C-alpha positions in Angstrom: 0.0 -0.2 0.1 1.3 3.7 -0.7 -0.8 5.1 2.2 2.2 5.7 4.4 4.2 7.4 2.0 5.5 10.9 3.3 3.8 13.7 1.5 6.0 15.3 -1.3 6.5 19.0 -2.0 4.3 20.5 -4.6 5.5 21.0 -8.0 5.3 24.9 -8.9 5.2 24.3 -12.5 2.5 21.4 -12.0 0.3 23.6 -9.7 0.6 26.8 -12.1 -0.7 24.4 -15.0 -3.5 23.1 -12.9 -4.5 26.8 -12.1 -4.3 27.6 -15.7 -6.5 24.6 -16.7 -9.1 25.5 -14.0 -9.0 29.2 -14.3 -12.3 28.5 -16.0 -15.1 28.4 -13.5 -17.1 25.6 -15.0 -14.0 23.3 -15.1 -13.1 24.5 -11.4 -16.7 23.1 -10.3 -16.1 19.8 -12.1 -12.7 19.3 -10.5 -14.3 20.1 -6.9 -17.1 17.8 -7.4 -15.0 14.9 -8.7 -12.8 15.5 -5.9 -15.4 15.1 -3.4 -17.4 12.4 -4.9 -16.8 8.6 -3.3 -17.0 7.1 -6.8 -16.4 8.1 -10.5 -19.3 10.3 -12.1 -21.2 10.2 -15.0 -21.4 13.3 -17.4 -25.1 13.5 -16.5 -24.1 13.5 -12.8 -21.8 16.0 -12.8 -24.1 18.2 -15.3 -27.0 17.9 -12.7 -24.9 18.4 -9.9 -23.5 21.8 -11.1 -26.8 22.6 -13.1 -25.4 22.6 -16.8 -26.5 20.8 -19.8 -24.4 17.4 -20.3 -23.3 18.8 -24.1 -22.0 21.8 -21.9 -20.0 19.8 -19.6 -18.5 17.3 -21.9 -15.9 19.6 -23.9 -14.5 20.5 -20.3 -14.2 17.0 -19.2 -12.0 16.6 -22.4 -9.9 19.5 -21.6 -9.4 18.3 -18.5 -8.4 14.9 -19.5 -6.1 16.4 -22.1 -4.4 18.1 -19.5 -4.1 14.6 -17.3 -6.3 15.9 -14.2 -9.0 13.3 -14.7 -9.3 9.7 -16.2 -12.5 7.8 -17.8 -13.8 4.6 -17.6 -16.0 3.1 -20.0 -18.7 0.2 -19.2 -22.2 -0.4 -18.7 -24.9 1.2 -20.9 -25.8 4.7 -21.1 -28.6 6.4 -22.7 -29.8 4.9 -26.1 -27.4 2.1 -25.6 -24.0 4.0 -25.7 -21.3 3.0 -23.3 -21.4 4.8 -20.3 -18.3 7.1 -19.5 -17.5 7.8 -15.6 -14.9 10.2 -14.7 -12.6 10.5 -11.6 -9.4 12.5 -10.7 -6.2 10.7 -11.8 -4.5 9.6 -8.5 -1.8 12.1 -8.4 -3.8 15.1 -9.5 -2.5 17.9 -7.6 -4.4 18.9 -4.8 -6.1 22.4 -4.2 -6.1 22.0 -0.6 -10.1 22.3 -0.6 -11.3 19.0 -1.5 -11.7 16.4 1.2 -10.7 13.2 0.0 -11.9 11.7 3.4 -13.8 8.8 2.4 -11.0 6.9 0.4 -8.7 7.5 3.0 -11.1 6.1 5.7 -11.5 3.2 3.7 -8.0 2.3 3.5 -7.4 2.7 7.1 -10.5 0.9 8.2 -9.4 -2.1 6.1 -5.9 -1.9 7.4 -7.2 -1.9 10.9 -9.2 -4.8 10.3 -6.3 -6.7 9.0 -4.5 -5.6 11.8 -7.1 -7.0 14.4 -7.3 -10.3 12.4 -10.8 -9.5 11.1 -11.6 -12.1 8.2 -14.1 -12.2 5.4 -17.2 -13.8 7.3 -16.5 -10.8 9.9 -16.6 -8.5 6.5 -19.5 -10.1 5.2 -21.5 -9.8 8.7 -20.8 -6.0 8.4 -22.2 -5.8 4.8 -25.1 -7.5 5.6 -26.1 -5.1 8.2 -25.8 -2.2 5.9 -27.6 -4.1 3.2 -30.5 -4.8 5.3 -30.5 -1.2 6.0 -30.3 -0.1 2.7 -33.3 -2.3 1.8 -35.5 -0.5 4.1 -35.9 2.7 1.0 -37.1 0.2 -1.5 -40.0 -1.4 0.2 -42.2 0.0 -2.3 -40.3 -1.8 -4.8 -42.0 -4.1 -7.4 -39.7 -6.9 -6.7 -36.2 -7.6 -5.1 -34.4 -7.7 -8.4 -35.6 -4.1 -9.5 -34.9 -3.0 -6.0 -31.4 -4.4 -5.8 -30.6 -3.2 -9.2 -31.5 0.1 -8.7 -29.5 0.5 -5.3 -26.5 -1.1 -7.3 -26.7 1.4 -10.1 -26.9 4.3 -7.0 -23.9 2.8 -5.6 -21.9 2.9 -9.0 -21.7 -0.6 -9.9 -23.5 -0.3 -13.2 -25.6 -3.4 -12.9 -26.1 -5.6 -16.4 -29.1 -7.9 -16.0 -29.5 -11.1 -18.0 -31.0 -14.4 -17.5 -29.6 -17.3 -16.0 -28.8 -20.3 -18.9 -28.9 -22.7 -16.3 -32.2 -21.6 -14.3 -35.2 -20.1 -15.4 -36.3 -18.7 -12.2 -33.0 -16.8 -11.9 -31.4 -13.6 -13.2 -27.6 -12.9 -13.3 -26.4 -9.2 -12.3 -22.9 -8.4 -13.6 -21.1 -5.5 -12.2 -19.8 -3.5 -15.0 -17.9 -1.1 -12.8 -16.6 -1.7 -9.2 -16.3 1.6 -7.0 -14.4 -0.5 -4.4 -11.9 -1.3 -7.5 -8.5 -0.3 -5.8 -9.2 -1.5 -2.6 -10.5 -4.8 -4.1 -7.1 -5.3 -5.6 -5.3 -5.1 -2.2 -7.8 -6.5 0.2 -9.9 -8.7 -2.3 -11.3 -11.3 0.4 -12.3 -8.5 2.8 -13.9 -6.3 0.0 -15.5 -9.0 -2.0 -17.2 -10.3 1.4 -18.2 -7.0 2.2 -20.1 -6.5 -1.2 -21.3 -10.1 -0.8 -22.8 -9.3 2.6 -24.5 -6.3 1.4 -26.2 -7.8 -1.4 -27.0 -11.0 0.8 -28.6 -8.6 3.6 -30.6 -6.4 1.3 -32.1 -9.5 -0.6 -33.0 -11.3 2.9 -34.5 -8.1 4.2 -36.8 -8.1 0.8 -37.9 -11.2 1.5 -38.8 -12.5 -1.8 -35.7 -13.9 -3.4 -32.6 -15.6 -2.6 -28.8 -15.0 -3.7 -27.9 -18.0 -5.5 -24.4 -17.5 -6.1 -21.8 -14.5 -5.6 -18.5 -14.4 -7.8 -15.8 -12.3 -6.6 -12.9 -11.0 -8.5 -11.1 -14.2 -8.0 -13.8 -16.4 -9.4 -13.9 -17.7 -13.2 -16.7 -15.3 -14.1 -15.9 -12.6 -11.9 -18.0 -9.7 -10.2 -21.6 -11.1 -10.7 -24.5 -12.3 -8.3 -27.2 -14.9 -9.2 -30.7 -13.9 -7.6 -33.3 -16.0 -8.2 -37.0 -17.3 -6.4 -36.5 -18.5 -2.8 -35.5 -21.9 -2.3 -37.0 -24.4 0.3 -33.9 -24.1 2.4 -34.5 -22.8 6.0 -31.8 -20.0 5.4 -32.7 -17.9 2.5 -29.4 -16.3 2.6 -27.6 -19.5 1.9 -25.3 -19.0 -1.2 -23.9 -21.8 -3.0 -20.3 -21.1 -3.6 -18.9 -20.1 -7.1 -17.0 -22.4 -8.9 -13.3 -21.1 -9.6 
């Protein structure tokens, strides 16, 4: 991990170039929104936040990308079937001293503390289940668990893509086209994937009319997806069949 590196003195030329690029009020507003966001944002999300039309925002994003301030990930489907672009600040983007990168830092610290205290995947899953159950309360009026969990995963930035399960007509597969925990999953895969597994399991169990059939982590043969179907007759509806690696 790189969290313990001593901070480096800012490069005066880099800061000068930064302020030149962000001399435009719109680009400055976009930069701050991306710095504050807990996950990458789409053009529409940025436009809604700063109250501008997406067509006005796009050229500013391209200018900032050309300047090396932001990066873009393509995945999932946006409007009219177009690939969805999500923007975030590059890892080494110069800081203005105004944006609060608290959540990513806190997440890294909590995961490091969990490992230091000997917490394992099962502990992470239990924590995730509690959070998932709480999030499900906001979807009590949803037509189905599948629609509710897809909506919540979309809110969280996973860009869910739903398809039929070829082996089970009563189940659906939700693939995660984007993982907002991606960097943390690379360094703490067992804990992060177990948190996500628990989040979904707790949500589905709280909704009450479906089961999690299988959950595939980044290490599985078909990674980053969950299968949800009609309830089994098993006593424990959260019992999940392990994915095949």
